[in-house]
C-alpha positions, 0 to 999 in steps of 0.5 A, a space after each residue: 809360882 804365882 808370886 813370881 808370875 804376878 810380880 815379875 814374869 808377866 811384866 817382863 819379856 819372858 818367852 817361857 821356860 824350859 822347866 825347873 831345875 830344882 825346888 827345895 821345901 825347907 820349912 812348912 808354910 801355912 794358910 794365911 802365912 805372909 811370904 816374901 819372894 827374892 829373885 837373884 840372876 845367877 847366869 845369863 847367856 845368848 841363845 845359839 840358835 836364836 840371837 833375839 833370845 837369851 836364857 836367864 837362870 834365876 835363884 828364887 827364895 821364899 821367906 816367911 814373915 819371920 825371915 825364915 827361908 822356906 823354899 828355894 827354886 832354880 829355873 831358867 827363863 827364855 827372855 827376849 833380848 834388847 837391841 839384838 840388831 846392834 849386838 849381832 852386826 
């Protein structure tokens, strides 16, 4: 979570998250392992109750230095939408 927060969430229009849908640890990681994070947008939708906000479902994958996928995580983030006045009128 620290990797995703530092590299992405803190500098985005994130408004929080309702929770984590799924986490899978596929292989162990060790202290001093070099890890790489990949985030893929899986789905987006506008909030029905708050048109200035949307939900973005992400599939996160963590890889070790050898390229082995060691963890997957699926979660939705609440994100502030751009130009909501233009899209709601």
